[in-house]
N, C-alpha and C positions, 0 to 999 in steps of 0.2 A: 504494500500500500504506500502510495506517495505521501510524504510528509508535507502538509500544507504550510506555506509561509504566511504567517499572520502578523499584523501590525496593530498596535493599540494607539489610537489617536486620542488626543485631548482637545475638545472643542468647547469654547466658552459661550454660554447662553447669554442673552442680553442682561439678565439680572445678576450675572457673575457666577452662576452655577457652572461647575466644570463637568463636562460630559465625557464619559469614556465610550469610545466607538471602536470596535474591532473591525479591521478591514482584511479581507481574504478573498482570493480568487481573481478571475479575469473575465472581462466581458462587460455587458451593460451594467450600470450601477443599480443595485437593488438594496434599498434600505428596509430593514426588518425591525419592527418595533413590537416588543413583547407586551403581555397583559399585566394584570395586577399582582399576581403572585409568582413572579419570575424575575430573571435577569437575562442578559444576552445569551447565557448558556441554553436558554429555551430553544435557540435556533441551531444547536449542535447538529440536529438532524439534517440541516441544509448543507453543511460544509462539504462532507465527502461526496454528497450526491449531486450538487449543482455548482460547486465552486469552479468547475472547469468551464462554465457557461455564463456566469455572472460574477461581477465584483460585488461581494456582499459587504454591506456596512451594517454591523450588528450593534445597535444602541443599547447601552445600559440606561434605562430611564432613571431620572433623578431619584436619589434616595436608596440606591442599591448598586451592587457590583462596583464598577470603577467610577461611578457617578455619585459618590456619597458626599462630596463637598458642595452642599447645597447653599444657596442664598438664604439669608435670614428672613427674607420676605415671606408673607403668608402664602401657603400653598394655593394654587389656582389652576384650573384646567388650561387657561390661556398661557400660563408660564410653561406648561409642558408642550403646548403647541409651538411656543417660541423655541423650545429645545429642538423639536423636529425640524423647524425651519432653519435653525442655525446649522444643523447637520447637513441639510440639503444645500444650503449656501456654500458650505465648506466643500461638499462634493463637487459642485459646479456642473452645469449642463443638465440634461434630462435624467430623471430618476424614476425607477419603478418602486412601488411601495407595497410592503406586506405588513399587515397589522393583525394581531390576534387580540380579541376582547378589548380591554382598555386601549391597547395599541391601535385597534381598528377605529375606536372613537376618536383618538388623536388624528388618525388619518382622515377621517371625515372633516374634521375642523381644518386640517392643513390644506385640504383641497380648495377650501374657500379662499385661502390666503396666498396660494402660490399656483402658478401654471407650470412649474418645473416637473410636477408629477404627471407622467404620461399614462401610466397604468396603476390602478390601486386594487389590490386584492384584500378584502376586509372580511375577516372571519369573526362573525357574530359580535358586532359592536354592542355594548351594554347600555341601554337607557330605557326609561319608562315610556310606555305609550298608553293610550286610553284603555283602561281595563287590565293593564299588565304592569305590575310593579316589579322592577328588577331586584331591588334590595330594600327592605323595609327599615325604617329608623330603629325599630326594636331589635332587628337582627344585628345592625351595626352596634347598638348598645350592648348586646350579648357578646359580640366578638370583642369589643373594647373591654368589657368586664373580665373576660377570660384572660386577655393580655395583661391587664392590670394585676390579675391574681397570679401571673407567672405561668399560666397554662397556654402557651402559644400554640401548641399542637391542637389543643381543644378548640381554640379559636378557629383554626383551619378546618377542623371537623364541622363546626357550625357553618362556615362558609360553603363548603362542598355540599352539605346537606340542604341548606336553606336557600342558597343562591344558584348553585350549579345543578341541584336536583340529583345528586349522586352520592354514593358512599366513598369516603376518602381512603378506605383501607387499601384498595389495589394500588394506589399511588404512593404509598408510604415506602415502598421498596425502590422507587425510582431515584436516580441521582439528584433530581430537582427538589426532593422533599426537604432536605436541610436548608436549601436556599429559601424555600417557601416559609419555613418556620422563622428564619431570620428576618424576613421582610413582611411578615403578616400584619404588622401595625399599619402598613401603607394602605391596606384594604379600607380602613376606617376613613382616612382623609379623602380617598378617591370615591368611596361609597357615598360620602356626604355630597360630593359634587353630583353624583348620579341621581340623587333625590330631586335635583332641580333642573337637570339638563333636558332640553326639549329640541327635537329635530324640526326646525322651521324651514319649510321648502324654499321660501323666498331667498334665504341666505345662500342657497346652492345654485341659483339661476345661472351663474356664469361658469360653472365647473365644466371643463372640456375634456378632462381625462376619461379614459375608459375605466369603468368601475365594475367590479364583480364582487358580490357579497356571498360568502359561504355560510350555509345554514345546515346544521345537523338535523336529521329527521327525528332524533330522540332528544333534542335539546328542549329545555323548558319553554313554555309558551311565550315567556317574556322575550327571549331571544328572537323568536319568530316575529313578534310584533315590531321589534326594533329593526329587523332585516327588511320587513315590508315597508316600514316608514322610510328607511334609507333609500330603498329602491324608488319609492314614490317621489322623494325629494330630488334625486339626481337623474336628469334626463338621460336616457340611453343606458342606464345601469341595469344590471340583471342579478337575479338570485340563482345560485347553483346549489342544489340539495346534495347533502352527503348522506347516502343511505346507511342506516344503522348506526350513525355516529351522533355524538353529542358535542359538548364544548371542548373535548380533549382528544380529538383525532390525532393531534401532533404526538401525543403520548402512546395511544393504543394502536395506531396504524400510520407510522411515520412515512412508510413508502407510499401509501395511498395519498397522504397529505402532500408530499413532495410532488407527486404526479399532478395534483391540482395546481400547485405553484408553477410547475413547468408548463402546464397546458395554457395558462393565461399570461403569466409574466414573461414567458419565453416567446410570446407572439410578437411578430414584427408589425402587426396591424395597429393603427392608432391615428 
């Protein structure tokens, strides 16, 4: 097996947060942004499989991994979108975007603010829609209470059960589990944002990128509502169903997930 040559870049966000971004591979630029309970190692499944076809930029979102030197400014969704745009500016030229969960929500917002993204593959962005609540205030309170009591794994158990609609047990043997325990506190601040986010179609009127939204057939109804709202807001976007999958296809079927990435982000159409 060929040893991949990687480089860790440091990029400064407008508020002074220092972002760690791993660069590996060759080909068109592909920026991958992970979700709420991960870091850039979430994308290890991509490296050996597609680094011969893309230059991967794997961002550690603020507060984790190589991006722990955060600004003292209050947390806000807009600051994380600033992070994404700072990385895109540093890359230069056109970028293909891959976002999972909260990383997909950041991708939605980035599409409004830049035309450098040519293709965006968004796997289940998380936000409330009419009749579908992604994460309830009492659930965040329960997670925060577990963390305050020192039970970080128990906090994750609540998140998997009450938000993702699945048992956390099968995921505890994966390499990502210790990472998730270490950063579980970020669920609370990001979840509070999710309580107020609304997908307003007028804001997406000028988006020109090709956008595909991935949705598991077994995912909770809240993700289905958000996927439908995203498609309705972005002209020309589409939903692709993932048969038999939920929110964690990256873990349970990495080859199938990478095939989805290759099929869309490897396209030269746009």
